[in-house]
N, C-alpha and C positions, 0 to 999 in steps of 0.2 A: 278304210285302206282294202282295194280289191284285195279278194286272195288269188294268187298264182303259185303255179307250180313248183316245186322244189326238186331237186335230186333224187334219186329212191335211194334210202339210207342202206349201208353196209354195217357191217359188225366186226370188232375186234377185241379177242379174248386177250386181260392185261391182268395183273396180279391184283388190279382193284377191282375188277368186276368186267363185265362185258360190256363193250362200249359201243354206242351206235355213233355211226358218222355221216356225213354224205360229201360227196367230193364231186367237183361238177367235170372233173376231168375234159376240160376243153381238146375240142379237136384240133385245134391250131391256137399257139400263145403268138402274141404278135412279135413279141421279142425273147431270143434264146436266154438271156442275162434277166427275164420276168421272173421274181420271187413267188413262191405260193403264197396264197392269203389265208391265214387261220384265224376261225373266229371264235370267240368264247363267250360264253352268255354269262347271265349274273344268276346269282340263289334265286332256288325254286322257279326258274324258267328252263329253257330250252334251245334249241338251235333253231326254230321256227324264227325267233325274235330278228333273225338277221335275214329273213328272206327281201326286204329292200336293198340288201346288198348283193346278193344273187341275181336279183332281177335288174341290176343296174348296167346298161349294156357296154358303158365305156370302164366296167369294171371285169363283168363276167366274160368279155371277148379278148381281153389282154392277159387275164391273170387265173390260175387255177384256184377254186377257193374250196378249201376245207371248213367243215364246222362238227365239233362234236356236241353231245351231250352229255354232260358230267356224270361220273357216278351217282348212281342214286338220283336221277335227273331224266326224264323224257323217257326217251325208247333205251337208255342204258339200263342196265342191271342194277340192284343194289348192292352194297357192297357185303361180303360176306364177314371183313373184319371193320366196322366203323371207324374206331379209334383209328387205325392206319391207313385208312383212305379218304376219309372225308377232310382231311388238310388241306391247305392252300400250296403246300408242299408236293403232296402225293397227288393232287390235282395237274398241278404240273409235270410231275413225271409221267402222268397218264398220258397227257398232249403231247412229251417229248416221243415217247414211244410209240406214238401214233404216226407221229411224221418221220418216223423211223420205217416203221414199218411199211409208208406209202414211198419210200425213196427219195424225200422231197429234200432237195439240195440247201436251197435257201427260202426263207420264209420272212414274212411280216406279219405279226399278229395284231388284229383287233379285238380288244379284251372291254366288255359292259362290266362296269361293278366288278362283282367276285370275279368277272373275266379278266379286269385289267390286274387285279392282285396278281392272279394266277401269271398271266404275260409279264408281267416283275420277277416272279419266283422263276419264271424260265430263264432269264436273263444269264445268272450264272451255269445254270446247266447245260446250257449252249455255247459257252465263251471257252475257244480253245485253251490248254493246259501246258504247261512246259512240264509236268511232271505224268501227265496221262494222254491218253490217244484223245485227238481232237474229236470231238462231236461229228456224226455223217451231216446233221443239219446245220447250217451257219443261220444264226438269225441276225437279220441286218436291221430291224427296229421293229417297235410297240406302239403302238396308239391304244391309248387308254383313256377314256369316258367314264364319268361317275365314279371314280376311282383315286383317293387320297393315299399315296402311299404312305403304309403305317402300319405298327405292331404294337401290340400291350395296350393296354387301358389308358395310360397316359396320353400317348400321339394318338389313339382312336380317336377321344374325348376332343382333341385339337383338328381332327381332321375330319370327323362327325359332326352331324347336328343330332346327337342323343340325347332326348331329355332325361335318360336316367342308364343303369346299366345296361349293354346291348343286348346282354343274355335275356334279358327279361322281356324285350321285345319280340313282335312276330317273325323278325329274319331270324332270328337267334334261337328260337324256341322249338322243340320237338311235335309237341301237338298244337293243333289252331283250329279256332272254332270255326265255324262256317263265315262269321261274319269277320274274324280277322283274315280269313282267306281272301275273303272279298275286296276288305279292306288293302290289303297288300298288294293285291292286282292292281286296284285302281290307283295307287299311288306308285307305282313301279314304272307304270309305260304307258301313255297314251298317244294313240286313242286305243280304247280297249277292243280287245276281241276273245269270244269264248274261249279258244285254247290255253288263253293265257290263265285262268282259272282252272283250269284241268292240270296245267303244267304246277302249279302252286300245290293241288291237291295229290298230284300224282307222288311230288318229290318225298324222298326219305326223310323224314322228320330228324333224324340222327345228322343228315348229311347238315342243316342249318344250326342243330345243337353242337356237333364236334367241331364244326369249322371257327364257329364264332368264340367256343370256350377257350379254344386253341390260340386264337387273336389274340384275346383279351389277357390270356395268362402268358405272352410273349413268346409263344411257340411256334418258330420260324423264321423266315428272313428278315431282317432287317429292311426292309425294302426303300425306309427314306435314304437310308446308307447306300442301297444299291444303286438308286437312280443319281446321287449326288457323286459317285466316283465312277462309276461304268464308261468311260467314254467310248468304247467299241460300240454299242447298237445306240440308236437314234431313237429318242422317246417324241412321240408327239403327242400331245395334251389337247382334247379337244372335249368342253364341255357344254352343257346349259347353262345360259346364264341365269336362268332362274331355278337352278338345281336345289332340290326340297333338302337334300339328306346329305352332301358335301359341303364344307366351309371351303368356297373358293380361294378364299384369303389365305387359308394354310397353304393350298397347292402352289398359289402365285408366290409364296416364303421360299419354296425349296430351291436349293441351290442345284439346280439340274445339270449335270455334267455334259449331258448332249441332248440338248433341247432342239428341237425343228423349229425352224424358223426364229429359235431366242424367245419366244415367247409361248404362253397358256392363252389358248383360244376360249372366248366364251361367244356362243352363239345366242345372243338378245333373245329373250322371254321363253327359251326352251327349257325342259325339263330334264328330266334323269335318264332318259333312251332318247337324245336328240336323233339319232341316224334311223329312229324308227318315227320319230312324232314329225320330223320334218325331212325326209331323206335328201330333198333338192337343196336343203341348205347345208346339210351334212357332208353329202357325198363329193363336192369339190375337195376338201378338205384330205379325205381317204385318198382323191385320184391323185392329186399334187403329190402326198405323202408317197405315195408306191412309186410314182414317175420318178420321183428324185433317188429315190432306194435303186430303183434298177438302172439308173445313170451310174450308178458306183461301178 
């Protein structure tokens, strides 16, 4: 995949660290009702993984695109308080704060792998409440890829294809060997580019450890219950049909409350990061999802 330019990064101070983000800030958005598109990357990656989205003319010319590096990842700082900052709930709160600081009124979220879990965590945070002030940003929908909604070891064992305790595997460990870094990179996204290895090596190891330990212990939102009961937010599910880590049958069994098009999509032959692996195959689903939500 040929390297192309991304927008210059900006930064935002948050309780969870200084966050690096990129914002396309289009000069003209085709529709005044067009939502912003927030992109959230996976474990030990960064916002560069979404280069195909920023470089998609049918998306970049119609929508404001925002992507952040999670705390402890990419160009964002490590957290001063890892236990409080490296959970899926804290990542979601970070994303919500970014949207508020950028005065985003309507948003759709594309979350990959860990990013999909964060997108689900954002659903109740951006839900209007009868007992509190309505959030500044309205969440219209989320698209998740490589993400089984789950919490706790029992659900995680159903949603993922883990051969053992996930906290013992590289995605859940603080310290990785050079060989483990190489293996992590080549398993999660293809085709490989050198920046991917740098991203894994740069990631604060505590971000992996704290996040996985919290998930296994069941600390956080019941994500399956959220997507089975939240009717206000549309959820699109688009996975690679050859997904190596996620049990796609588990995803199909979920009783989604507001599933886009009424079905989960499997892109034949593609793996964990289909939007990177085969942008031309993935892009129409994202374009159509955005168009459907813009019409609301």
